N, C-alpha and C positions, 0 to 999 in steps of 0.2 A: 680628804675623803669626799667632802661636799663638791669639790671641783671635779673629781672623777665622775661622780654621779651626774653632775650637770653636763659634763662632756659626753657621757654615754647616752644621756637622754636626748641631747641635741643631735648626736649622730643617728640615733634611732628615728628621730623625727625627719631628718634629711633623707634617710633611706626610704621611709614610708612615703615621703612626698615624691621621690624619684620613681618609685615603682609604677604608679599610674602613668607617668610620662613615658616610661619604657614600653608599657602595654599599648599606649596610644600610638607610639612609633611603630610597633609591630602591626597594629590594626591598619595603619595608614598604608602598609605595604600591599594590602589586598585590593583588588579591583572593587569599585563601589557603585558602578552604574552600568546599565546596558545601553549602548549606543544604537545597536541594530541587531536584529535576530531574524533568521530566515529558515523555515522548515521546508525541505525539498520533497516531502512525501515519498522518500525512497522506501520507507516502511509503510505500506498501505493500510496496515492495521490501525494506525493512529492518524488523526487529522491535525495534531498539534504536538509540540515537544513533549517528550516523555523521559523518564529516568527513574530514580529511586532514592531511598533513604536506608542506608545499611543493607540488610538482606532482603528488604521488601522492594520488589520491582517486577515488571515495569509499571510506573504510575505516571499520570499526566502531571507534568512539571512546568513551572514557569522558568524562562531563561534566567531570571534573577536569582534562582537557586544556587548559581555558581558564584555569587558575590560574597565577599567576606570570607571568614574562616568558618567552614561549615562541614557537616557530615553527609551532605546530599550530593547528588550528581545529576547532570542532564546529558542524555545520549544524543550524539550528533551523527545520524546516518549519512550516507554518501550525499554530498551536495549541500547539506545543512551547515549553517555557520552561526556563530555568535560573536559580536564585537563588544568587548568590555572596555570600560574607560576608567580613568583615574581623575577624580576631581579634587581630592585632598592633597595629592602629591603627584609627582612624575617619576618615571624610571630613567635613570641616567647610567652611562657606562662607567662603572667603577673599575679601577685598576686591579689587575690580578685576581679577578673573581667573576663568577657568572652573575648575571643581572636579573634575568627573568626566569620564573619557575612555573611550570604548568603541571598540575596533578591529575592523574587518571587512575581509575580502578578497573579491575578485570584483567583476565589473562587470555583473551581471545585473539591477540595480535592486532588490535585496533590501532590506527594511526590518524594523525591530523596534521594539516599544514598550518603554519603559523606566520602571520604578518604583523609588522609594527608600524605605527604612524605617529608623527609629531603634530598633526593637525586634524586628525579624524577624517581626512579626505584622501590623501596619497599614502599608499601602503607599500612597504618594502618587505620582500620575502625573507624570513629569518631561518626557517628550517622545519623539521618534522618532529612532532611530539609522539612518544610511544606509549604503550599500554602498561598498566600495573606498576607505575612508578611516577616519580616526579622528574620530568624532563627539564633540564636547565639549559639556558641559552646565554651566550655572551654577546653583547651588542658589538664588541670589538671585532668579532668574526666577520661581520658584514660592513664594518667601518661606519656604523650609525652613531653619530655624535650628538644629535639633537635629543632633547628630553622626550620620552615616549609618553603619550597620553591615551593611546588606544591600542588594543591588541585584538587581532582577528584570528579565530580558530575555526577551521573548516574540516568537517568529517570526510574521510576518504574511503570508507567501507561500511558494510552492514553486518559485521560479525558480532558474535556473542549472544547471550541470553537476552540482553537489552541491546538490540542491534545498533552499532555505531560507536564512536569515540565517547567514552563516558567521562565527561569533563567535571572535575570537582571544584577547582579553584585556580586563580591566576594571581601571582604575587611576585614581590621583589624582596631581596635582602635589604637589610638596613643600610649597608654601604651604598646601595644602588638607588635609594630613595631620594628623589630630588625635591625641589620646592613646588609649591602649589602652582598649577598652570593658570594662565590668564583666562578670565571667564569667556572671552570672545572665541577661544579655541574650542570650547565645548559647544556642540550643536544646540540650537534653540529648542528643538523638540525634546531634547533630553533635559534641559534645564526647566522648561515650563510644563511639559507633559510626561509624567513617568510612563513606563511601558504598561499597556493594558493587561489585565489578567487573562489567562487563557480561557477559551471557550471549551466546554466539555464536548466529547465526541458524540454529538447528537445524530450524526449522519448514520452511524451504525444502528442506533435504535430505530430510526425512521425506516431503514431498510427492513428490519425485522418485522415492524408493524405492517409494512406493505406486503411482505410475504404471507403473513397471517391472514390479511384481508383477501389476498388472491386465493389462498387455499379455501377460505370460507365461501367465497363466491363460486368457486368451482363445484364444491359440494352441493350448494343450493341449486345450481343450475342442473346438476345431474338428477337431483330429486324431482325437479319440476319439468322434466323433459316430457313432451307430448308423445302419445302413442304413434302418431304419424311419423314423427322424426325417428323414433326407434325402428319403425318398419323400414324407412328409407335407409337407415344405417345398416340394417341387416341385409337389405337387398344389395347395397353397394358392396358389402363384405362378400356376399355370395358371387357377385359378378367379378370381383377382383380375384377370387380363389380359382382353383383348377377346375371346378365344376363348370365354369363358363365354357371352356374348350370342349368339354364332354357334351354339353348341351348343343353346341354348334355341330359336332360330328353326328349326333343322333338326328338332328334336323335334316342334315344332308342325306343320310342313309335311310330315309323313309321308304318302306316297301308298299306297293299298292295292295289294297284289300283283296282277299281271296274271291270274293263275289264277282269282282270284275274279271278275274281269270276264267271263272266258270262260264260267265256269259260269253266270253270270247270263244271258248271251246265249243259251246253249244251252237253258236252262230256258224262256226266253221263246219260242224257236223251236218247242219241243215243244208248248207251250200253243197256239200259233197253228195248228199242224198238226192238233191234236186238235179245235179249234173248226171248222176247215174240214171235217173228216170228219163231224162232227156235223151241220153244215149240209147236207152232201151227202145224208146219211141222211134228214134231215127232208124235203128236196126230193123224194127218191125215194119216200118214204112218202106224201107229199102227192100225187104223180103217180099212184101206184097207187090211192089212194083215189078220185081223180077218175075214173079209168078204170072202176072198178067202178060 
């Protein structure tokens, strides 16, 4: 009886000791470092990477949100990419199984192109990852025999409520988990300097402040307008309107005053009377000469 108890206890201790090792092996299968990240500004609403956590999105997110086993995602709009790396392990081609797994959330038809590299410099195209599922890849399909230490994921569209390929995680199965890579294969900037935190989208706030200032200045200038400027503006408006043409026509059709016509008539009447008198005088003189 005592032997049975001792055997059971020893078995329980062994199982409890192996459980953390199994979990550690699973954790090793996930990408654990960001080698490079590029945001293409294909979505002009944001100046940096965005994504979400569960049903809360879009939010400003760090690229490191895709590392490890998590419930967050980072959206990759067209042209944006993230290169994840493995420092605790590598990904190797295991026989009769898929090796690399990329998880995405959403049902908008998003896709991403995937590359793999054994030195974080030279990349080989592996295939396309699709939306709303875990896309699996087999390194044997492209004949890649070297241990993989870096994976590049590039967004190909801007679909969905959080536009772009919504990347959750990059991992490998236990059978495809290889040994720890040599330190010289990991870039120095990754080893010495972790990725900087994202900067908040201050540009949008600055634009709003500038717009408010502009509107404020316009209102103040309108209130402080001088009367001369107002008169000039009114004159310009009248000249540009249809009244300008009417004024020109009226100026051209000016009629002479009536007084001038009267003076002309009077002068002509006087001339006629003078001519008649002259004729009468001539007739009288001619009659007198004939009588003589």
